[in-house]
N, C-alpha and C positions, 0 to 999 in steps of 0.2 A: 539287548538297553536301547530305549528310545535315544531321541537325536531330538535336541533340544537347541532354540536360538532363544538369547536372552538382547533383548534393545534395551538399553538404558543410555541415555544422554551423561548420566553423572556415572563413573566407573573410572578404576584405579588408569591411572595416577592421578585422578581429581585429588585436591585436594580437601575437597567439602568432606563431612559425614556422612551426607546423603550418596555418599558413591561406596561405603564399605558394605552396603547391605549388597546391592547387584555384585562386587565384587566376590565377595565372600559366597553369597548361592553360587555363582558361576562355579568356585575355587572347589567348593564340597559336594555339588552335583559332581564335577567331574572326577574326583576323589571316591566316591560311590559307584562312578563305571559310566555314568551316561557321556554321551557327546555332546560337549556344550560349545556353539560358536557363539561369538559378542559382537554384535553392532553398539557402537559409540560415539563419541565427538572426538575431534583430533589433536586436542589440547593435550600438554604434558607438562605437569608440575609437581609431582609427588614420586617418592619411590618408597613410601612406607610397606607396599602389600605386591611390591613383587615378586616376592614368592610364591603369591597367591595364584598365580599366572602361568604356572610351569606344568600344572595339569589339564588347562582348556585348549581347546581347538583353537579355531581361526578368532581373530580378531580384527574387525574392522571399523576404521575409524575413519568418520564423515565427516566434512565441514560442516559449520551450521552460520557460515557469512559468504559463502560462494558455490555457483554451482560448479562442481570438479572435473565432469566429464566431458570431454571436446575440449578441452581449456577453453570453457567457454564461463566465464565468469558472469555472477550476479551479485554483486556484493548488497549487503543492506545498507539503506540511504539511512543516515540519522534523521531522526523526526524533530526540530526544532519544538521547540516550547510554547511559541507563537503560535504555532499552528497550532499544536495540543490545546491550550488553554481556549483558541478558539472554538476549536471543536466540541469542548464541554462546556464549552458555554452557549453555543448550539444548541447545543443536546440540551442539558440541565438547567438552561437558563440563569445559571450562578456564576460565578469567578470564585473559585478554588484550586488553587495555586497546590497543593499536596494532592486533589484528585488528577490535575493534570502531570503532575510528574506522574503516577501511578499508572496512570492511562498510557504515556509517554512510553514507560518501561514493560507495560504490558503488551502494545502493539510491535513494541521493537522486539519481545520475545516471539511472538507471534509469529513473525516473520521468519527468526532463527528456525525456529520449528518449522516450517513450511519450505525453508532451502533444504535442513536435513532431511526433511521426507520425501524431497525431490531428489536428494541424492542417493538415498536410499533405493528411489525408485529406478535409479538408473543402474544401479549397482546388480539388481533382479532383472534388466531389462539386460544387461551385459552377459549374463549368467555366470557372473561370478558367487550368486546366492540364488538359490532353486528353492523357495518355497516349500514345496514338494517334497523336497527331501529330508524337510523336519517332521517330527511326529508331535512336539508343543511348541510356542511359542512364547515367552514371557516377556511383557514389557514393564518396565520398574518407573510407576510417574511420581515426580514430576521431575524435568516441566514437560511440556508437551509435546515433545518431541517424540517420545516413545508411544505416546499414546496415537499420535498418528499414522505413525506407520504397525502399531499393533492392527488400525484401522484396516489400513492398506493389505495386510498380510491374510486377513480373514475375509477381506472380498475377494484375493487371488484363490487362493485354498480355503472354502467352507470345513473342508474334515480336521485342518488341525484343530488341537485344542489349543484355546487362548487362556492364559492364564493372566490377569490383569491386576498388578501389583501396585497396591498405593498405600506409597510411604507419606504423602501429603493429598486433602481432598483437592479437588481442583477449583472450586469454588472456596474463596478464602473473603474474611470480612473486609479484608483489604484488597478486594477486588475490586476494581472501578467499577462504578453501577451500571455504566452503561455496556459493559461487559460481562456483566454478571448471568444475564438469560444466554446468552453463547457458548460461557462456562459449566454454565448448569446443562445444557442440553449433550455437552461432551463425555457429563458424568451418567448423565442416564443411556447416551449410545456406548457408552464402554461395558455398562451393567447389563444391557442386552445385547450387545454381538460377543459379548468375553464369554468363555464356557464357567470360567471360576472366576469370582471378585475377591482379592486375599487386602487387609489392611493391618496397619500396624497396631492401631488400638480398637477398642469395641467403640469409642467415641466417633472416629473417622470409620468406621464402617459404617455406622448408624447415619452419617451424614452422607456418605456417598452412596448408599444402597436402599437407606428407608426400610422399611419390613416388605416393601414388593420383590427385593431379590433376595432375601433370609433363606431362599432353600439352594443359591448358589453362589456365597457369600461366607466366609471365612475370617476370622483373627487367627495371621502368626507373627508375633511379635520381631522385634530386632534383637539379633541376639549376640554375644560375644565371645570371642575367640581367644583361649588360653595361651594358645603361640603368641598375640600381640605383646606379653608383657613382658616390659625391657629386661635387660638380666640387671639384678640387683645390685650387682659387683660393680655394675661401672653408673652409679648412680648416688652422688653426692646428696644427702640427706639437706635441707635446711637446717639453720640454727636456730630462726624463730620457727612459734607455732603456724604452720601455715593452712588458710584456706587458698582454693584454687578455682576458678573459673574460666572455662574452657568455649569458646562460641562467641557468637553475633549475639546483641543488646537491643537490637531494633528499635532504636532510638529512646527508650527507654521503658518499651512495650515491656519490655524482661526487667523487671528492678528489683535489685538487690539493695534494697533501705533498708528493708527491717533488718538485716543483718548487722548491719554499721550501727543502727539503731542501737540493738541489744550491745553489742562490743561497747559502747560507747556508755551506755549506763551501767555497766558490768565493770566499766573502768574508774567512771566518775565517784564509782559506791565503794570501790577498793576494792573488788573480790577480783580481778584478775589485773594483770599489768601488762597493758596495749603495747609496752616498748617491744615485748616480746613475741608479737605479732604482725604477719605479712599476709598480707593479701596479693595473690599473683595471679593476673588476669593476662589470656591469649587469645587476640582474636583481630578482626580487619577493619578498617575505616573507621566510624568516628565511637569505637564502642569505649575504647579508652576515655573519651573524653565526658560518652555518659555515664559510666562508671565513676571517674573523677566527681562528676556532678554528685553522682549520689552519695558520697562517700563525705562531700566538702559540707553537705546538709549535717553533718553529724562531727565535723572539724578532723576528719580522719584520713581526708586524702594522703597525708605523708604514709602509711601503712601498704598504699596500693603498689605493685610494683608492673609496669608493662611488659610483656614481651616479645608484643607485637606479633603480626600473623607467624606461624608457627607449622613447619611440617608435621605431619601425623606423626609422625614417630618421634618428634620433637615433644608435642603436646603428650604423650603416651607417657613419656619421660617425666613431665613436670608434671604430671598427675599421680606419678609412682613416689617422686619426692617429699609429697604433701599430707598434711592431716588430715583435712578432711575436703571434700569435692562438693562444689557448688552449683546447684540446679538451679533454674529460674522458669519458669514458663506461664501460662493463662487459663481462664478457664472460664469461659462465658457462654450464655445461651444460643448465640451465633456459633462458638467457635468450641466446642465442649470435645472431650477427648486429645488434646495434643500433647505429643507424650516424643519428646525430643531425643534423638539417637545418643545423643548423649549420657542419657540415664543409664541404658543398658549397658554402655563401656565402660564407664563409671565402676559397671560391676566387677571388672578385673581385677580390681586393686585390694579386695577388703579395708574399703576403708568406710567411714559414716562419712553419708551422703545426706547435705542439707538441700533442700528443696525449699523454693520461695514463688509463693503461686499468686497471680492478681486473679481479678473478674469479678462477675458476678453469681457466680455458681461453686457449689461447696463438693466436696468429696467425689474430686477430682482422681483422675486414675493414674497421676503419678503418687498422689497419696494413698492410693488405695493398695497401689503397689511395693510403698518405702514400709508401708506398715506389715503388709503381709510377710515381707521378709526380713523387718526386722534391722533394715539396714540403714535408717538414720531416722530424720526427723521434718516432716514436711508440714510447713508453716503454710497456711491460704487466710492472706489478709484480711478475706470478707468474714472468717468469725470474729474476731474482736479482738479487746485489748487480753480476756481471758486466756487464750490461747499464745498472745504475746507474752506473756509473762511464764507460760509452761514453757516457751522458743527459748528466752530470756536463761532459765535456768538449764537449758540444756548446752548449749551453746558454752557456760558458765563449767558446765561440766567435760566437756570437750577440752578448753583451754588449761583447765588446771589438773586434767588429765584422770579425772576420777569417772570418767564415764564406763559402765561395763558393756562394750560392743560385743552382740553377740548375734550375728546373722545367722538367718537359717538356712546353710549352704545346701542342704538337700534340694531346695526350690531354686535357690541361685541358679544350679546346675540346669535346670529346666532351661534355661535363657542360653545356653550354651550353644556355639553353633553345630554339633554333633545331636544336639535334641531338635532343634531347630529345623533343622533339613528332614527330617523324619515328615514332619508334616508338611512338606513342599511333596515330597517324594507320595504321599498316599495321595494328595490330586494329583500328582505327572498318573501316576499308574491305576488310579483310579476311574 
């Protein structure tokens, strides 16, 4: 069997959903008999995927904030807002505080990525990693850390097969204007130098590769692992009808307002008992403030229950005891194909999924997938009031228990990791 080096900044025990794909990839390839070593970050904050590591080879954990070899430290210096504002003003000629904030964040991330890459290079120079020992290197983007390491591995060993996996595109709508050209060059260079490009959605593949690299790019979606389902006998279901949202809201870019609007109208019409409804939320930062604001527009802030930031195993338990799982995303001409990893994780639980989509582009991949699998309702706000009426009726049938939920389980199983891994194997051995 071939020997594989997987490089991913996000990996177990990181608590973000982006860590699941590379961790499962390493686990399932190892179970198939491949020798898999991993290079990742040195932070540890979750243990929900610990069982997935038992079959994996070496895991090298690198610092992204200091040079680790020979006790030489290079701490990433904080960049002050004043300095960033001056830089943005000089380049753009205008003052935009949000641009300054995004620029600062991007520059700090770039610095950390370069430190991570430097520590990876020192690991190679020390002989702990020999890039000629591996047949394949898989890099999982983002952030930039893994991509920079992929460039290095391919430069040192031109014969190695580089599979460049994109969980997200490099260039986003939120990328500061002064960095867009640089980030696009990263994407183009990755497409040119890698042997195969994989992306989690059709939209992402199109955004990263365009038509030029069609011959070496492929869509491999995220997957779910049936072994991740918590034991039902230890889960106590809520007494009230429960909607659950897990994840970030990106300062309102993910908008759940239409669900609250539907619930509010149904309550005023006397068609549902709003006192028997609860909305569970789990996420970090100011997400709860954003959600409360969205609910308060319809006087429903009292039905929102904040669980705060949970470890993955606790998130899974929260989803298991819920009645409906809620997803929010966007689909625009600039950013199409956005496909949150939570969508696939939700498939674990055999529950209806409500998707709320903002943006100026209809018929997104989330909607397409939900309709194909018959696993819920995707409301695209740009379609208008006619769709909202249909959405409201769907919500009413959910709360009142009259919905006949009949998902296409055969098609759903195509997203199970035992089937997803076959697609990666075909590339590895191709």
